[in-house]
C-alpha positions in Angstrom: -3.1 -14.8 -5.8 -2.4 -14.6 -9.5 -2.4 -10.8 -9.3 0.6 -11.3 -7.0 2.8 -12.9 -9.8 4.0 -9.6 -11.3 5.5 -8.9 -7.6 7.1 -12.2 -7.3 10.5 -10.7 -7.0 9.6 -9.1 -3.6 10.5 -11.4 -0.6 7.2 -11.0 1.1 5.2 -11.9 -1.9 7.7 -14.9 -2.7 7.0 -16.3 0.7 3.3 -15.9 0.4 3.1 -17.6 -3.1 5.4 -20.4 -1.9 3.0 -20.8 1.2 0.0 -21.0 -1.1 1.6 -23.5 -3.3 2.3 -25.7 -0.3 -1.1 -25.3 1.1 -2.6 -26.4 -2.3 -0.2 -29.3 -2.6 -1.3 -30.5 0.9 -4.9 -30.0 0.1 -5.4 -27.2 2.7 -8.0 -25.1 1.0 -9.0 -23.2 4.2 -5.4 -22.2 5.0 -5.0 -21.0 1.3 -8.3 -19.0 1.6 -7.0 -17.5 4.9 -3.8 -16.4 3.3 -5.7 -14.9 0.3 -7.8 -12.9 2.8 -4.9 -11.6 4.5 -3.4 -10.4 1.1 -6.7 -8.7 0.1 -6.7 -6.9 3.5 -3.2 -5.7 3.0 -3.7 -4.5 -0.5 -7.0 -2.7 0.2 -5.8 -0.9 3.3 -4.8 2.8 2.1 -3.0 3.5 5.3 -1.0 0.2 5.4 -0.1 0.7 1.8 1.1 4.3 2.3 3.1 3.0 5.3 4.8 0.2 3.3 5.2 2.5 0.2 6.9 5.3 2.2 9.1 2.9 4.0 10.5 1.1 0.8 10.8 4.3 -1.0 12.8 5.7 2.0 15.2 2.6 1.8 15.5 3.0 -2.1 16.1 6.8 -1.8 18.6 6.7 1.1 20.7 3.9 -0.7 20.7 5.7 -3.9 21.7 9.1 -2.4 23.9 7.5 0.3 22.0 9.1 3.0 20.2 8.0 6.3 17.0 9.1 8.1 13.4 9.9 7.1 12.4 11.2 3.8 8.9 12.8 5.0 8.3 14.8 8.1 4.8 13.7 8.7 2.9 10.4 8.8 0.3 9.7 6.1 -3.2 11.0 6.9 -6.4 10.7 5.3 -8.6 13.8 5.2 -12.4 14.0 4.4 -13.0 16.8 2.0 -16.4 18.6 1.9 -17.9 21.2 -0.1 -16.9 20.2 -3.6 -18.6 23.2 -5.3 -17.3 26.6 -5.8 -18.7 29.5 -3.6 -18.4 33.3 -3.5 -15.5 33.2 -1.0 -13.4 31.0 -3.5 -13.0 27.5 -4.7 -14.6 24.6 -2.9 -12.7 22.2 -0.8 -12.1 19.6 -3.5 -10.8 22.2 -5.8 -8.5 23.6 -3.2 -7.1 20.3 -2.5 -6.6 19.3 -6.2 -4.9 22.7 -6.7 -2.5 22.2 -3.8 
């Protein structure tokens, strides 16, 4: 939970930190651990991170440029890249993705 302190100005983080502090004051270690688990799950889920990142960036971008609507056309997707080496036909998959 200490890692969240730099993000304490975000409303969601502020709510979580207050809830953990209340659990600790009440002696509810189990509930505090449950909250910490949900935070870890949220932080280490790439799809969820990208969803939140794109949403918050869109809100910021739209307010800054006085516009509405989506910024990106497609949803985030994660693709497995195989064949990292170079072949006679050209660069391998990883090199092609990195170049893109």
